[in-house]
N, C-alpha and C positions, 0 to 999 in steps of 0.2 A: 544620534550616532553620525559623528564626524570622523571622516577619514577611514581607511581600511587596515586592519592588520594583514600579514603575510599569510597566506593559506595556499594549500595544496589543491590544483582544481580537481573538483568533483567528478569522475569518469566512471565508476563502479556504481552497482544496484544489487541487492539481493530482494528476490520475492520469495516469501514464503509461501509455499502450494502444496503442503505435504496433508492437510486436514483430510479428514473422512467425509465431510460432507452430509453427516448424517440428519441434519434437519431437512434434506432434500431428498431422503430415500424416499421410494426406490430409484427415481431418476439418477442419483449419483452413485448406483451401486456398480456402474461401469464408467460412466462421465463424471471427470471432475467438475468440482462446484464451480472452479474457476472458468470452465468452458460453457457454463450456460449463457444463451446468448441475450444480449441486450440490443433489440431491432436486429442488426446484421452484423453484431461483432460478440465475441466471447468477450466477459468480464476481463478477463487478464489482458485481453489486447487494449481494451483502453488505458490500463495501467502503464504497459509498456509504452505506448504512445506517448503518454504524459512524461515518461521519463525522458525518452527521446528528445522532445521537444526543450527538455532543460538541458540536454548536452550529454544525458548518459549514453557510453559506448558499450560497455561490456554489462550484460546482465545475465546474473548468477540466480537460476531458478532452482529452489529446495523442493524437490517433489518427493512423493512417496508411491504406493503401491497403488495401479490402476491409473495413474499420471501420464501414459505415454502419448495421449491425444493431444498434451500441450507440447510436447516436442514436435509431433507431425505437424502442428498448426505454425509452428514457428520455423519448419522446415521449408526446403524448395518444394515448389508446386511439383504434383506428379505429372509426369508425362501424357497419362491417361486425360487428366483434367485439363491440363493446357491444350491438347490435340480439340479435346471438345468445346472450348470456349473458342479456339480460333477458327472450328468451323461453324459453330452457332453465328460468328462475326461480334462475338462480345469482346471487343478490343479492350476497353475499358476496364471492364471487370476483370479481365486477365492481367491488366497491368496492375490492378491494385492488387489482386492475389498475389501477384509475384512480388511486389514490394512488400510483403508482410517478413519474409525472411530476410530482407536486406535491412530492417530496422536498426538492427543491432547485432553486436556479436553475443551470442547465447552459449551460456555453459549450464550443463543440467548436473544436479547433485541428487543422490538418494539420499533423503535424511535418516540419519542414524544417531540413537540417543533417546534421552528421558523425553516424555511428553511436556511441551510447553514453548513458549514463542522464543525463549533463548538458544533452543537447540539447533535452529537453522542457522543462526549467527555463528556458532562456531563451526557448523560443517562447512560454512563459507571462507573461514579465517584464511588459509592459506592462498586462497585466490583473490582475496580482499589485500592482503598483504599491508602493508603499512601506511593506507591512504584513506582518508574521509571517505564515506561512503553511505549511500542511501539505503534505508531498510524499511520494506514495506509488505503489503501483503498483496494476493491474487484475486481478492473476491471483494476489495472497497476501494474507493476513490474519491476524489475531490475534485468538482468543476470548478475552476476558478480563472481569473484574469488578473495577473499573472498566474500561472499554475503554482499548485501549493511546493512542487519542487523546486521551481525558481526561487518563489518565496522563501524556502527553507537555505536553498544556496545562497541567496543574495544576503540573507542574515547570517550565513558562516561566512562569506567573504568580509563582512563589515566588522563581525566581532570575534570571530574565530569560535573554539568550541563545538559542541553538540549542539544540534536544534531539533525541537519536538513540533510536531504540527499539533495545533490547539484549537478547539471551540468550545464557546460557552455551554453547558448544560442543557438541556431543552426539557428533560422530564425526569422525574426522581427515580424511574428505572434506570437511566445513564449511571446513577450511583454505584449500582452493583453490575455492570456491563464493562464500564471503562476506566482507567487508571486517572488520577486527579492528579493535578501539579499546583504548587504554592511558590509565590516568590514576589520580588518587588517589579512593578512595573518601569520599565525605562524609556518606553515610548507608548504610543498609542496600541501597537501591535506585539511588541516585542516584553517577554517577563525574562527576569534574571532569576531562575527557578533555584529554590533551596530546597525544596521537599516533591518527591513523586511517591504516590501511594497507589496499589492496584487494586481496583473494587473496592474502595472503602465504605461503600454505604454512606447515606447523606449525614447520617451523627457523626462518621469518624472524618468526613471530607473537610479539609481545610479551607476548601475555594469551590468555585463553581466552574472551574475551568478543566475541561477533558483533555488527556494527551491521547490523540486517536490518529488513525489515517496516514501514517509515514513518518520516518525519521531520519535524519541526518547525523550519524555517528563518526567520533574520532576513533582511531583503531584503537586507541587506549582501553576501550571498552572490553577488548577481547581478554585482557589480563583479568578484569573484575570478574568477567563472566567464569573463568577457570578457577577461580576463588571461591564461587558461589556454587559451580558443580561440585567441588570438593567436600563441601560440607551440607550438599542437599542429601535430604532423608531418603529414604527408600517410600516409593509410592507418592513423593510431594512434586507438585508442578513445578517444571524450572522454567520461571518467567525471568526476564531482564531487569524488571524495573528495580529490584533490591541492588542489583549491580551497579544500576544508574544512581542509586541513592548513595553507595557507598563512594562512587566518584565525586558526588557532590561535598560529601564529608571531608574529603582529601583536598577538595579546593579546584578540581576540574569545574570549569565552566559549561552548564546546560541550561540553554536559552528555550523558552516556550514561544512559537510563532504564531500568534493569533492570525488563522488566514483570513486575507481581506478578499470580498468579493468572491465568496465562495460559499459551496454547499458539500457538506459530506454524503457520500452516499454508501451505505453499508448494505451489501447483498448478501448477508451470510444468514438469514432468516428468510421465510417465504413472502411475509407481509413486506419486508423493506425491499426484497427482490422485485417485487411486482409494482411498488412505488416508484422504483428507478427505471423500470421497463416502461412504465408509462410516460416520466418525466422526460425521457430520450425520444420516446415516440412524439411528444409534442413538439421536440426539437428539431425532428428529421425533416430536411427538406422536402423530400418526396411524399411524405405521410402525414405530416403535421395537420394539414388544412382537414383531411378528410377523417382522421384519426379524432381530432376536435369534434367535428360533427358527430360522430359515432358517440363519443362519450356524452356530449350533450343531451343526444336521443335517449340515454341510458339514465340520465338524472331523474330522481323521482320514482324510477319503476321499482 
């Protein structure tokens, strides 16, 4: 990848956070799954911090019913909580809490439209405008250095086009859970994609490369999504992968970025959520040593 193409800086992101979280009921009856804690932060805060680290300034969160606590979390600290922390002498904790509302410019949209991962994109179109943007979820993330979003943005700045986060499949179950991409390798980590297919099953998959965990889209996608929406059959899930495939067929470039030095964390089900919580507890400065001893004491019991 020699030289760079001329691209518009990526400053906006859309987070889809309107799901019902049924796998975590009854806990998610009143609490969004995106607000489930990983040690001392809700899942969605890790996603927001990763976006901000990559240079994102405007974060559009697509929410649904019972999601008000997400807005409250990223709002200014309440006077009562601020007074409580001041009186208790917890200055560092007060400062950390205040900074949450200052991470980015937050815009909230209530999701409207058919079920599926393409609806949040069309809901955000007017705010995104004619700019490239990040699209991601509020309940999964990647820990890597550089961050996945920096890797997507760096790929976009070198090659242009849209860029998809990719990882090799790990289990047979992955073929029924995620989209898969196929294409020509143009470097150790970059694929020039020619096909994307949602949940193909192992027999139909043309590669072992998963599309998962975040996307950098050119605004051209919106036109293709609207065409797909016009022909969507009643009661059919509205997903964006067919629109991306149409883009590819029309000659638009879409690249797969295989994230380097990273691990994908999906907290969308109970087991993966618990695995992620354990991983982060083992990395936590204040907890890791004692928690490791605790886990060791449980091994074999």
